[in-house]
CHARMM internal coordinates of N, CA and C (Angstrom, degrees):
IC EDIT
DIST 1 N 1 CA 1.4440
DIST 1 CA 1 C 1.5225
ANGL 1 N 1 CA 1 C 108.89
DIST 1 C 2 N 1.3348
ANGL 1 CA 1 C 2 N 115.50
DIHE 1 N 1 CA 1 C 2 N 150.44
DIST 2 N 2 CA 1.4534
ANGL 1 C 2 N 2 CA 117.07
DIHE 1 CA 1 C 2 N 2 CA 173.56
DIST 2 CA 2 C 1.5271
ANGL 2 N 2 CA 2 C 108.56
DIHE 1 C 2 N 2 CA 2 C -81.90
DIST 2 C 3 N 1.3260
ANGL 2 CA 2 C 3 N 117.34
DIHE 2 N 2 CA 2 C 3 N -178.95
DIST 3 N 3 CA 1.4606
ANGL 2 C 3 N 3 CA 119.25
DIHE 2 CA 2 C 3 N 3 CA -175.62
DIST 3 CA 3 C 1.5231
ANGL 3 N 3 CA 3 C 113.44
DIHE 2 C 3 N 3 CA 3 C -72.57
DIST 3 C 4 N 1.3451
ANGL 3 CA 3 C 4 N 117.48
DIHE 3 N 3 CA 3 C 4 N -2.80
DIST 4 N 4 CA 1.4584
ANGL 3 C 4 N 4 CA 121.87
DIHE 3 CA 3 C 4 N 4 CA 175.08
DIST 4 CA 4 C 1.5341
ANGL 4 N 4 CA 4 C 110.98
DIHE 3 C 4 N 4 CA 4 C -99.83
DIST 4 C 5 N 1.3436
ANGL 4 CA 4 C 5 N 117.45
DIHE 4 N 4 CA 4 C 5 N -0.03
DIST 5 N 5 CA 1.4511
ANGL 4 C 5 N 5 CA 121.77
DIHE 4 CA 4 C 5 N 5 CA 178.86
DIST 5 CA 5 C 1.5234
ANGL 5 N 5 CA 5 C 114.69
DIHE 4 C 5 N 5 CA 5 C 88.41
DIST 5 C 6 N 1.3347
ANGL 5 CA 5 C 6 N 116.55
DIHE 5 N 5 CA 5 C 6 N 9.16
DIST 6 N 6 CA 1.4632
ANGL 5 C 6 N 6 CA 121.19
DIHE 5 CA 5 C 6 N 6 CA 179.42
DIST 6 CA 6 C 1.5262
ANGL 6 N 6 CA 6 C 108.84
DIHE 5 C 6 N 6 CA 6 C -88.04
DIST 6 C 7 N 1.3279
ANGL 6 CA 6 C 7 N 117.11
DIHE 6 N 6 CA 6 C 7 N 131.26
DIST 7 N 7 CA 1.4609
ANGL 6 C 7 N 7 CA 120.33
DIHE 6 CA 6 C 7 N 7 CA 179.11
DIST 7 CA 7 C 1.5231
ANGL 7 N 7 CA 7 C 109.94
DIHE 6 C 7 N 7 CA 7 C -66.03
DIST 7 C 8 N 1.3402
ANGL 7 CA 7 C 8 N 116.03
DIHE 7 N 7 CA 7 C 8 N 137.16
DIST 8 N 8 CA 1.4586
ANGL 7 C 8 N 8 CA 121.59
DIHE 7 CA 7 C 8 N 8 CA 177.62
DIST 8 CA 8 C 1.5207
ANGL 8 N 8 CA 8 C 108.94
DIHE 7 C 8 N 8 CA 8 C -120.72
DIST 8 C 9 N 1.3225
ANGL 8 CA 8 C 9 N 115.73
DIHE 8 N 8 CA 8 C 9 N 152.62
DIST 9 N 9 CA 1.4535
ANGL 8 C 9 N 9 CA 119.91
DIHE 8 CA 8 C 9 N 9 CA 175.22
DIST 9 CA 9 C 1.5157
ANGL 9 N 9 CA 9 C 108.18
DIHE 8 C 9 N 9 CA 9 C -76.48
DIST 9 C 10 N 1.3144
ANGL 9 CA 9 C 10 N 116.15
DIHE 9 N 9 CA 9 C 10 N 135.17
DIST 10 N 10 CA 1.4556
ANGL 9 C 10 N 10 CA 120.97
DIHE 9 CA 9 C 10 N 10 CA 179.99
DIST 10 CA 10 C 1.5127
ANGL 10 N 10 CA 10 C 108.78
DIHE 9 C 10 N 10 CA 10 C -152.73
DIST 10 C 11 N 1.3173
ANGL 10 CA 10 C 11 N 114.42
DIHE 10 N 10 CA 10 C 11 N 157.63
DIST 11 N 11 CA 1.4587
ANGL 10 C 11 N 11 CA 120.95
DIHE 10 CA 10 C 11 N 11 CA 176.23
DIST 11 CA 11 C 1.5169
ANGL 11 N 11 CA 11 C 106.81
DIHE 10 C 11 N 11 CA 11 C -116.08
DIST 11 C 12 N 1.3132
ANGL 11 CA 11 C 12 N 117.16
DIHE 11 N 11 CA 11 C 12 N 116.61
DIST 12 N 12 CA 1.4647
ANGL 11 C 12 N 12 CA 120.83
DIHE 11 CA 11 C 12 N 12 CA -179.19
DIST 12 CA 12 C 1.5142
ANGL 12 N 12 CA 12 C 110.29
DIHE 11 C 12 N 12 CA 12 C -113.36
DIST 12 C 13 N 1.3110
ANGL 12 CA 12 C 13 N 114.64
DIHE 12 N 12 CA 12 C 13 N 144.10
DIST 13 N 13 CA 1.4609
ANGL 12 C 13 N 13 CA 121.29
DIHE 12 CA 12 C 13 N 13 CA 176.57
DIST 13 CA 13 C 1.5138
ANGL 13 N 13 CA 13 C 106.99
DIHE 12 C 13 N 13 CA 13 C -149.02
DIST 13 C 14 N 1.3126
ANGL 13 CA 13 C 14 N 117.01
DIHE 13 N 13 CA 13 C 14 N 110.45
DIST 14 N 14 CA 1.4692
ANGL 13 C 14 N 14 CA 119.73
DIHE 13 CA 13 C 14 N 14 CA -177.38
DIST 14 CA 14 C 1.5140
ANGL 14 N 14 CA 14 C 109.78
DIHE 13 C 14 N 14 CA 14 C 63.86
DIST 14 C 15 N 1.3158
ANGL 14 CA 14 C 15 N 117.21
DIHE 14 N 14 CA 14 C 15 N -122.87
DIST 15 N 15 CA 1.4612
ANGL 14 C 15 N 15 CA 121.18
DIHE 14 CA 14 C 15 N 15 CA -178.92
DIST 15 CA 15 C 1.5291
ANGL 15 N 15 CA 15 C 112.61
DIHE 14 C 15 N 15 CA 15 C -99.85
DIST 15 C 16 N 1.3358
ANGL 15 CA 15 C 16 N 117.61
DIHE 15 N 15 CA 15 C 16 N 7.24
DIST 16 N 16 CA 1.4584
ANGL 15 C 16 N 16 CA 122.46
DIHE 15 CA 15 C 16 N 16 CA 179.40
DIST 16 CA 16 C 1.5191
ANGL 16 N 16 CA 16 C 110.41
DIHE 15 C 16 N 16 CA 16 C -99.59
DIST 16 C 17 N 1.3277
ANGL 16 CA 16 C 17 N 115.60
DIHE 16 N 16 CA 16 C 17 N 146.58
DIST 17 N 17 CA 1.4600
ANGL 16 C 17 N 17 CA 120.68
DIHE 16 CA 16 C 17 N 17 CA 176.63
DIST 17 CA 17 C 1.5169
ANGL 17 N 17 CA 17 C 109.22
DIHE 16 C 17 N 17 CA 17 C -140.45
DIST 17 C 18 N 1.3241
ANGL 17 CA 17 C 18 N 115.76
DIHE 17 N 17 CA 17 C 18 N 127.66
DIST 18 N 18 CA 1.4642
ANGL 17 C 18 N 18 CA 121.46
DIHE 17 CA 17 C 18 N 18 CA 176.23
DIST 18 CA 18 C 1.5271
ANGL 18 N 18 CA 18 C 108.13
DIHE 17 C 18 N 18 CA 18 C -110.66
DIST 18 C 19 N 1.3296
ANGL 18 CA 18 C 19 N 115.57
DIHE 18 N 18 CA 18 C 19 N 137.06
DIST 19 N 19 CA 1.4590
ANGL 18 C 19 N 19 CA 122.08
DIHE 18 CA 18 C 19 N 19 CA 178.20
DIST 19 CA 19 C 1.5252
ANGL 19 N 19 CA 19 C 107.49
DIHE 18 C 19 N 19 CA 19 C -151.11
DIST 19 C 20 N 1.3067
ANGL 19 CA 19 C 20 N 116.85
DIHE 19 N 19 CA 19 C 20 N 170.40
DIST 20 N 20 CA 1.4683
ANGL 19 C 20 N 20 CA 119.37
DIHE 19 CA 19 C 20 N 20 CA 178.78
DIST 20 CA 20 C 1.5209
ANGL 20 N 20 CA 20 C 109.42
DIHE 19 C 20 N 20 CA 20 C -95.12
DIST 20 C 21 N 1.3291
ANGL 20 CA 20 C 21 N 115.17
DIHE 20 N 20 CA 20 C 21 N 145.33
DIST 21 N 21 CA 1.4602
ANGL 20 C 21 N 21 CA 122.09
DIHE 20 CA 20 C 21 N 21 CA 177.93
DIST 21 CA 21 C 1.5246
ANGL 21 N 21 CA 21 C 108.95
DIHE 20 C 21 N 21 CA 21 C -58.12
DIST 21 C 22 N 1.3140
ANGL 21 CA 21 C 22 N 116.36
DIHE 21 N 21 CA 21 C 22 N 134.50
DIST 22 N 22 CA 1.4567
ANGL 21 C 22 N 22 CA 121.37
DIHE 21 CA 21 C 22 N 22 CA -178.29
DIST 22 CA 22 C 1.5270
ANGL 22 N 22 CA 22 C 111.51
DIHE 21 C 22 N 22 CA 22 C -66.73
DIST 22 C 23 N 1.3399
ANGL 22 CA 22 C 23 N 118.09
DIHE 22 N 22 CA 22 C 23 N -23.97
DIST 23 N 23 CA 1.4643
ANGL 22 C 23 N 23 CA 121.53
DIHE 22 CA 22 C 23 N 23 CA -178.49
DIST 23 CA 23 C 1.5195
ANGL 23 N 23 CA 23 C 113.50
DIHE 22 C 23 N 23 CA 23 C -90.87
DIST 23 C 24 N 1.3415
ANGL 23 CA 23 C 24 N 117.18
DIHE 23 N 23 CA 23 C 24 N -48.70
DIST 24 N 24 CA 1.4668
ANGL 23 C 24 N 24 CA 119.09
DIHE 23 CA 23 C 24 N 24 CA -170.93
DIST 24 CA 24 C 1.5299
ANGL 24 N 24 CA 24 C 114.52
DIHE 23 C 24 N 24 CA 24 C -116.40
DIST 24 C 25 N 1.3444
ANGL 24 CA 24 C 25 N 118.48
DIHE 24 N 24 CA 24 C 25 N -10.01
DIST 25 N 25 CA 1.4581
ANGL 24 C 25 N 25 CA 120.86
DIHE 24 CA 24 C 25 N 25 CA 177.79
DIST 25 CA 25 C 1.5153
ANGL 25 N 25 CA 25 C 115.22
DIHE 24 C 25 N 25 CA 25 C 84.17
DIST 25 C 26 N 1.3303
ANGL 25 CA 25 C 26 N 117.91
DIHE 25 N 25 CA 25 C 26 N 6.67
DIST 26 N 26 CA 1.4678
ANGL 25 C 26 N 26 CA 122.41
DIHE 25 CA 25 C 26 N 26 CA 178.83
DIST 26 CA 26 C 1.5316
ANGL 26 N 26 CA 26 C 109.22
DIHE 25 C 26 N 26 CA 26 C -77.55
DIST 26 C 27 N 1.3354
ANGL 26 CA 26 C 27 N 119.01
DIHE 26 N 26 CA 26 C 27 N 146.75
DIST 27 N 27 CA 1.4729
ANGL 26 C 27 N 27 CA 120.40
DIHE 26 CA 26 C 27 N 27 CA 179.62
DIST 27 CA 27 C 1.5327
ANGL 27 N 27 CA 27 C 112.66
DIHE 26 C 27 N 27 CA 27 C -65.75
DIST 27 C 28 N 1.3173
ANGL 27 CA 27 C 28 N 115.24
DIHE 27 N 27 CA 27 C 28 N 139.50
DIST 28 N 28 CA 1.4712
ANGL 27 C 28 N 28 CA 122.29
DIHE 27 CA 27 C 28 N 28 CA 177.50
DIST 28 CA 28 C 1.5218
ANGL 28 N 28 CA 28 C 107.29
DIHE 27 C 28 N 28 CA 28 C -127.44
DIST 28 C 29 N 1.3300
ANGL 28 CA 28 C 29 N 116.79
DIHE 28 N 28 CA 28 C 29 N 138.09
DIST 29 N 29 CA 1.4578
ANGL 28 C 29 N 29 CA 122.15
DIHE 28 CA 28 C 29 N 29 CA 176.84
DIST 29 CA 29 C 1.5243
ANGL 29 N 29 CA 29 C 108.81
DIHE 28 C 29 N 29 CA 29 C -114.00
DIST 29 C 30 N 1.3242
ANGL 29 CA 29 C 30 N 116.70
DIHE 29 N 29 CA 29 C 30 N 125.82
DIST 30 N 30 CA 1.4609
ANGL 29 C 30 N 30 CA 122.32
DIHE 29 CA 29 C 30 N 30 CA 176.47
DIST 30 CA 30 C 1.5222
ANGL 30 N 30 CA 30 C 108.19
DIHE 29 C 30 N 30 CA 30 C -122.59
DIST 30 C 31 N 1.3350
ANGL 30 CA 30 C 31 N 115.31
DIHE 30 N 30 CA 30 C 31 N 150.45
DIST 31 N 31 CA 1.4607
ANGL 30 C 31 N 31 CA 121.62
DIHE 30 CA 30 C 31 N 31 CA -177.29
DIST 31 CA 31 C 1.5264
ANGL 31 N 31 CA 31 C 108.34
DIHE 30 C 31 N 31 CA 31 C -124.91
DIST 31 C 32 N 1.3226
ANGL 31 CA 31 C 32 N 117.21
DIHE 31 N 31 CA 31 C 32 N 127.30
DIST 32 N 32 CA 1.4651
ANGL 31 C 32 N 32 CA 122.03
DIHE 31 CA 31 C 32 N 32 CA -175.28
DIST 32 CA 32 C 1.5249
ANGL 32 N 32 CA 32 C 113.70
DIHE 31 C 32 N 32 CA 32 C -78.24
DIST 32 C 33 N 1.3119
ANGL 32 CA 32 C 33 N 118.64
DIHE 32 N 32 CA 32 C 33 N -10.61
DIST 33 N 33 CA 1.4712
ANGL 32 C 33 N 33 CA 121.01
DIHE 32 CA 32 C 33 N 33 CA -179.19
DIST 33 CA 33 C 1.5199
ANGL 33 N 33 CA 33 C 110.73
DIHE 32 C 33 N 33 CA 33 C -70.84
DIST 33 C 34 N 1.3348
ANGL 33 CA 33 C 34 N 115.58
DIHE 33 N 33 CA 33 C 34 N 144.96
DIST 34 N 34 CA 1.4554
ANGL 33 C 34 N 34 CA 122.51
DIHE 33 CA 33 C 34 N 34 CA -177.70
DIST 34 CA 34 C 1.5381
ANGL 34 N 34 CA 34 C 111.96
DIHE 33 C 34 N 34 CA 34 C -53.12
DIST 34 C 35 N 1.3172
ANGL 34 CA 34 C 35 N 115.82
DIHE 34 N 34 CA 34 C 35 N 136.76
DIST 35 N 35 CA 1.4674
ANGL 34 C 35 N 35 CA 125.49
DIHE 34 CA 34 C 35 N 35 CA 177.56
DIST 35 CA 35 C 1.5295
ANGL 35 N 35 CA 35 C 114.45
DIHE 34 C 35 N 35 CA 35 C 65.61
DIST 35 C 36 N 1.3180
ANGL 35 CA 35 C 36 N 118.07
DIHE 35 N 35 CA 35 C 36 N 16.94
DIST 36 N 36 CA 1.4611
ANGL 35 C 36 N 36 CA 121.76
DIHE 35 CA 35 C 36 N 36 CA 176.62
DIST 36 CA 36 C 1.5272
ANGL 36 N 36 CA 36 C 108.44
DIHE 35 C 36 N 36 CA 36 C -102.55
DIST 36 C 37 N 1.3445
ANGL 36 CA 36 C 37 N 116.35
DIHE 36 N 36 CA 36 C 37 N 163.67
DIST 37 N 37 CA 1.4636
ANGL 36 C 37 N 37 CA 118.93
DIHE 36 CA 36 C 37 N 37 CA -177.96
DIST 37 CA 37 C 1.5286
ANGL 37 N 37 CA 37 C 110.57
DIHE 36 C 37 N 37 CA 37 C -61.54
DIST 37 C 38 N 1.3280
ANGL 37 CA 37 C 38 N 113.88
DIHE 37 N 37 CA 37 C 38 N 126.54
DIST 38 N 38 CA 1.4476
ANGL 37 C 38 N 38 CA 120.25
DIHE 37 CA 37 C 38 N 38 CA -179.55
DIST 38 CA 38 C 1.5118
ANGL 38 N 38 CA 38 C 114.98
DIHE 37 C 38 N 38 CA 38 C 91.08
DIST 38 C 39 N 1.3255
ANGL 38 CA 38 C 39 N 117.48
DIHE 38 N 38 CA 38 C 39 N -1.01
DIST 39 N 39 CA 1.4706
ANGL 38 C 39 N 39 CA 119.80
DIHE 38 CA 38 C 39 N 39 CA -175.95
DIST 39 CA 39 C 1.5212
ANGL 39 N 39 CA 39 C 113.28
DIHE 38 C 39 N 39 CA 39 C -77.07
DIST 39 C 40 N 1.3371
ANGL 39 CA 39 C 40 N 117.98
DIHE 39 N 39 CA 39 C 40 N -25.35
DIST 40 N 40 CA 1.4640
ANGL 39 C 40 N 40 CA 121.65
DIHE 39 CA 39 C 40 N 40 CA 179.30
DIST 40 CA 40 C 1.5240
ANGL 40 N 40 CA 40 C 109.53
DIHE 39 C 40 N 40 CA 40 C -166.13
DIST 40 C 41 N 1.3321
ANGL 40 CA 40 C 41 N 116.21
DIHE 40 N 40 CA 40 C 41 N -178.92
DIST 41 N 41 CA 1.4758
ANGL 40 C 41 N 41 CA 121.35
DIHE 40 CA 40 C 41 N 41 CA -178.43
DIST 41 CA 41 C 1.5277
ANGL 41 N 41 CA 41 C 112.85
DIHE 40 C 41 N 41 CA 41 C -60.00
DIST 41 C 42 N 1.3102
ANGL 41 CA 41 C 42 N 116.74
DIHE 41 N 41 CA 41 C 42 N -33.34
DIST 42 N 42 CA 1.4619
ANGL 41 C 42 N 42 CA 120.96
DIHE 41 CA 41 C 42 N 42 CA -178.11
DIST 42 CA 42 C 1.5258
ANGL 42 N 42 CA 42 C 112.66
DIHE 41 C 42 N 42 CA 42 C -78.04
DIST 42 C 43 N 1.3325
ANGL 42 CA 42 C 43 N 117.66
DIHE 42 N 42 CA 42 C 43 N -15.92
DIST 43 N 43 CA 1.4639
ANGL 42 C 43 N 43 CA 122.97
DIHE 42 CA 42 C 43 N 43 CA -178.31
DIST 43 CA 43 C 1.5399
ANGL 43 N 43 CA 43 C 109.64
DIHE 42 C 43 N 43 CA 43 C -132.65
DIST 43 C 44 N 1.3356
ANGL 43 CA 43 C 44 N 117.03
DIHE 43 N 43 CA 43 C 44 N 64.70
DIST 44 N 44 CA 1.4676
ANGL 43 C 44 N 44 CA 118.78
DIHE 43 CA 43 C 44 N 44 CA -175.89
DIST 44 CA 44 C 1.5250
ANGL 44 N 44 CA 44 C 112.91
DIHE 43 C 44 N 44 CA 44 C -72.64
DIST 44 C 45 N 1.3302
ANGL 44 CA 44 C 45 N 114.98
DIHE 44 N 44 CA 44 C 45 N 154.45
DIST 45 N 45 CA 1.4631
ANGL 44 C 45 N 45 CA 122.07
DIHE 44 CA 44 C 45 N 45 CA 169.79
DIST 45 CA 45 C 1.5218
ANGL 45 N 45 CA 45 C 105.83
DIHE 44 C 45 N 45 CA 45 C -89.45
DIST 45 C 46 N 1.3137
ANGL 45 CA 45 C 46 N 116.70
DIHE 45 N 45 CA 45 C 46 N 133.06
DIST 46 N 46 CA 1.4635
ANGL 45 C 46 N 46 CA 120.65
DIHE 45 CA 45 C 46 N 46 CA -175.88
DIST 46 CA 46 C 1.5232
ANGL 46 N 46 CA 46 C 111.23
DIHE 45 C 46 N 46 CA 46 C -111.22
DIST 46 C 47 N 1.3161
ANGL 46 CA 46 C 47 N 115.86
DIHE 46 N 46 CA 46 C 47 N 137.20
DIST 47 N 47 CA 1.4578
ANGL 46 C 47 N 47 CA 120.96
DIHE 46 CA 46 C 47 N 47 CA 173.34
DIST 47 CA 47 C 1.5263
ANGL 47 N 47 CA 47 C 107.50
DIHE 46 C 47 N 47 CA 47 C -69.66
DIST 47 C 48 N 1.3092
ANGL 47 CA 47 C 48 N 117.08
DIHE 47 N 47 CA 47 C 48 N 124.43
DIST 48 N 48 CA 1.4677
ANGL 47 C 48 N 48 CA 121.63
DIHE 47 CA 47 C 48 N 48 CA -177.54
DIST 48 CA 48 C 1.5242
ANGL 48 N 48 CA 48 C 112.27
DIHE 47 C 48 N 48 CA 48 C -73.04
DIST 48 C 49 N 1.3368
ANGL 48 CA 48 C 49 N 117.25
DIHE 48 N 48 CA 48 C 49 N -11.79
DIST 49 N 49 CA 1.4565
ANGL 48 C 49 N 49 CA 120.36
DIHE 48 CA 48 C 49 N 49 CA -179.65
DIST 49 CA 49 C 1.5308
ANGL 49 N 49 CA 49 C 112.44
DIHE 48 C 49 N 49 CA 49 C -92.97
DIST 49 C 50 N 1.3403
ANGL 49 CA 49 C 50 N 117.54
DIHE 49 N 49 CA 49 C 50 N -51.61
DIST 50 N 50 CA 1.4665
ANGL 49 C 50 N 50 CA 119.89
DIHE 49 CA 49 C 50 N 50 CA -174.75
DIST 50 CA 50 C 1.5253
ANGL 50 N 50 CA 50 C 114.11
DIHE 49 C 50 N 50 CA 50 C -112.57
DIST 50 C 51 N 1.3412
ANGL 50 CA 50 C 51 N 117.64
DIHE 50 N 50 CA 50 C 51 N -10.25
DIST 51 N 51 CA 1.4582
ANGL 50 C 51 N 51 CA 120.87
DIHE 50 CA 50 C 51 N 51 CA 177.51
DIST 51 CA 51 C 1.5192
ANGL 51 N 51 CA 51 C 115.76
DIHE 50 C 51 N 51 CA 51 C 87.76
DIST 51 C 52 N 1.3270
ANGL 51 CA 51 C 52 N 118.49
DIHE 51 N 51 CA 51 C 52 N -0.69
DIST 52 N 52 CA 1.4698
ANGL 51 C 52 N 52 CA 121.36
DIHE 51 CA 51 C 52 N 52 CA 177.88
DIST 52 CA 52 C 1.5295
ANGL 52 N 52 CA 52 C 109.10
DIHE 51 C 52 N 52 CA 52 C -60.06
DIST 52 C 53 N 1.3330
ANGL 52 CA 52 C 53 N 117.30
DIHE 52 N 52 CA 52 C 53 N 140.40
DIST 53 N 53 CA 1.4640
ANGL 52 C 53 N 53 CA 121.58
DIHE 52 CA 52 C 53 N 53 CA -177.34
DIST 53 CA 53 C 1.5248
ANGL 53 N 53 CA 53 C 111.14
DIHE 52 C 53 N 53 CA 53 C -111.75
DIST 53 C 54 N 1.3423
ANGL 53 CA 53 C 54 N 114.88
DIHE 53 N 53 CA 53 C 54 N 144.11
DIST 54 N 54 CA 1.4605
ANGL 53 C 54 N 54 CA 122.76
DIHE 53 CA 53 C 54 N 54 CA -177.15
DIST 54 CA 54 C 1.5168
ANGL 54 N 54 CA 54 C 110.14
DIHE 53 C 54 N 54 CA 54 C -136.29
DIST 54 C 55 N 1.3394
ANGL 54 CA 54 C 55 N 115.41
DIHE 54 N 54 CA 54 C 55 N 156.55
DIST 55 N 55 CA 1.4615
ANGL 54 C 55 N 55 CA 119.88
DIHE 54 CA 54 C 55 N 55 CA 170.40
DIST 55 CA 55 C 1.5210
ANGL 55 N 55 CA 55 C 109.20
DIHE 54 C 55 N 55 CA 55 C -143.97
DIST 55 C 56 N 1.3277
ANGL 55 CA 55 C 56 N 115.80
DIHE 55 N 55 CA 55 C 56 N 155.16
DIST 56 N 56 CA 1.4570
ANGL 55 C 56 N 56 CA 122.83
DIHE 55 CA 55 C 56 N 56 CA -177.68
DIST 56 CA 56 C 1.5195
ANGL 56 N 56 CA 56 C 111.03
DIHE 55 C 56 N 56 CA 56 C -93.36
DIST 56 C 57 N 1.3142
ANGL 56 CA 56 C 57 N 116.12
DIHE 56 N 56 CA 56 C 57 N 146.31
DIST 57 N 57 CA 1.4539
ANGL 56 C 57 N 57 CA 123.29
DIHE 56 CA 56 C 57 N 57 CA 176.26
DIST 57 CA 57 C 1.5273
ANGL 57 N 57 CA 57 C 106.25
DIHE 56 C 57 N 57 CA 57 C -128.22
DIST 57 C 58 N 1.3286
ANGL 57 CA 57 C 58 N 116.30
DIHE 57 N 57 CA 57 C 58 N 97.79
DIST 58 N 58 CA 1.4556
ANGL 57 C 58 N 58 CA 121.94
DIHE 57 CA 57 C 58 N 58 CA -176.93
DIST 58 CA 58 C 1.5224
ANGL 58 N 58 CA 58 C 109.35
DIHE 57 C 58 N 58 CA 58 C -88.77
DIST 58 C 59 N 1.3275
ANGL 58 CA 58 C 59 N 115.75
DIHE 58 N 58 CA 58 C 59 N 125.85
DIST 59 N 59 CA 1.4719
ANGL 58 C 59 N 59 CA 121.52
DIHE 58 CA 58 C 59 N 59 CA 178.25
DIST 59 CA 59 C 1.5223
ANGL 59 N 59 CA 59 C 107.93
DIHE 58 C 59 N 59 CA 59 C -122.12
DIST 59 C 60 N 1.3189
ANGL 59 CA 59 C 60 N 114.54
DIHE 59 N 59 CA 59 C 60 N 85.74
DIST 60 N 60 CA 1.4613
ANGL 59 C 60 N 60 CA 121.96
DIHE 59 CA 59 C 60 N 60 CA -174.13
DIST 60 CA 60 C 1.5249
ANGL 60 N 60 CA 60 C 111.71
DIHE 59 C 60 N 60 CA 60 C -60.18
DIST 60 C 61 N 1.3169
ANGL 60 CA 60 C 61 N 117.43
DIHE 60 N 60 CA 60 C 61 N -43.66
DIST 61 N 61 CA 1.4693
ANGL 60 C 61 N 61 CA 121.03
DIHE 60 CA 60 C 61 N 61 CA -177.25
DIST 61 CA 61 C 1.5304
ANGL 61 N 61 CA 61 C 112.48
DIHE 60 C 61 N 61 CA 61 C -61.81
DIST 61 C 62 N 1.3347
ANGL 61 CA 61 C 62 N 117.75
DIHE 61 N 61 CA 61 C 62 N -25.62
DIST 62 N 62 CA 1.4724
ANGL 61 C 62 N 62 CA 121.50
DIHE 61 CA 61 C 62 N 62 CA 178.45
DIST 62 CA 62 C 1.5252
ANGL 62 N 62 CA 62 C 112.24
DIHE 61 C 62 N 62 CA 62 C -101.80
DIST 62 C 63 N 1.3562
ANGL 62 CA 62 C 63 N 115.90
DIHE 62 N 62 CA 62 C 63 N -2.68
DIST 63 N 63 CA 1.4602
ANGL 62 C 63 N 63 CA 121.93
DIHE 62 CA 62 C 63 N 63 CA -177.48
DIST 63 CA 63 C 1.5281
ANGL 63 N 63 CA 63 C 111.34
DIHE 62 C 63 N 63 CA 63 C 57.10
DIST 63 C 64 N 1.3491
ANGL 63 CA 63 C 64 N 114.63
DIHE 63 N 63 CA 63 C 64 N 45.59
DIST 64 N 64 CA 1.4617
ANGL 63 C 64 N 64 CA 121.72
DIHE 63 CA 63 C 64 N 64 CA -178.88
DIST 64 CA 64 C 1.5199
ANGL 64 N 64 CA 64 C 109.46
DIHE 63 C 64 N 64 CA 64 C -131.93
DIST 64 C 65 N 1.3196
ANGL 64 CA 64 C 65 N 114.27
DIHE 64 N 64 CA 64 C 65 N 152.77
DIST 65 N 65 CA 1.4603
ANGL 64 C 65 N 65 CA 121.57
DIHE 64 CA 64 C 65 N 65 CA 173.79
DIST 65 CA 65 C 1.5213
ANGL 65 N 65 CA 65 C 106.70
DIHE 64 C 65 N 65 CA 65 C -136.15
DIST 65 C 66 N 1.3306
ANGL 65 CA 65 C 66 N 116.43
DIHE 65 N 65 CA 65 C 66 N 125.40
DIST 66 N 66 CA 1.4491
ANGL 65 C 66 N 66 CA 121.40
DIHE 65 CA 65 C 66 N 66 CA -179.63
DIST 66 CA 66 C 1.5227
ANGL 66 N 66 CA 66 C 109.75
DIHE 65 C 66 N 66 CA 66 C -109.78
DIST 66 C 67 N 1.3258
ANGL 66 CA 66 C 67 N 116.10
DIHE 66 N 66 CA 66 C 67 N 145.70
DIST 67 N 67 CA 1.4587
ANGL 66 C 67 N 67 CA 122.71
DIHE 66 CA 66 C 67 N 67 CA 173.49
DIST 67 CA 67 C 1.5191
ANGL 67 N 67 CA 67 C 106.60
DIHE 66 C 67 N 67 CA 67 C -110.59
DIST 67 C 68 N 1.3360
ANGL 67 CA 67 C 68 N 116.27
DIHE 67 N 67 CA 67 C 68 N 118.02
DIST 68 N 68 CA 1.4642
ANGL 67 C 68 N 68 CA 121.76
DIHE 67 CA 67 C 68 N 68 CA -179.30
DIST 68 CA 68 C 1.5239
ANGL 68 N 68 CA 68 C 110.25
DIHE 67 C 68 N 68 CA 68 C -105.44
DIST 68 C 69 N 1.3339
ANGL 68 CA 68 C 69 N 115.88
DIHE 68 N 68 CA 68 C 69 N 143.33
DIST 69 N 69 CA 1.4579
ANGL 68 C 69 N 69 CA 122.17
DIHE 68 CA 68 C 69 N 69 CA 172.58
DIST 69 CA 69 C 1.5249
ANGL 69 N 69 CA 69 C 108.30
DIHE 68 C 69 N 69 CA 69 C -89.42
DIST 69 C 70 N 1.3151
ANGL 69 CA 69 C 70 N 116.81
DIHE 69 N 69 CA 69 C 70 N 144.28
DIST 70 N 70 CA 1.4696
ANGL 69 C 70 N 70 CA 119.87
DIHE 69 CA 69 C 70 N 70 CA 172.88
DIST 70 CA 70 C 1.5052
ANGL 70 N 70 CA 70 C 109.00
DIHE 69 C 70 N 70 CA 70 C -90.52
END
COOR INIT
IC SEED 1 N 1 CA 1 C
IC BUILD
């Protein structure tokens, strides 16, 4: 889901998640593992096309994963 709660299409494999940039549609790869790109605000995943930054918010107890924009 995006940070507004709207479901987004994504491809997940293990701790990796690929999705398209919300601004330009370029592919973005985020990794849910600690200290990896996209794992938190301090380690954002960056769109290589427009520079927009994202991070993952995994909520295991709710079985949800959110993608937040910085």
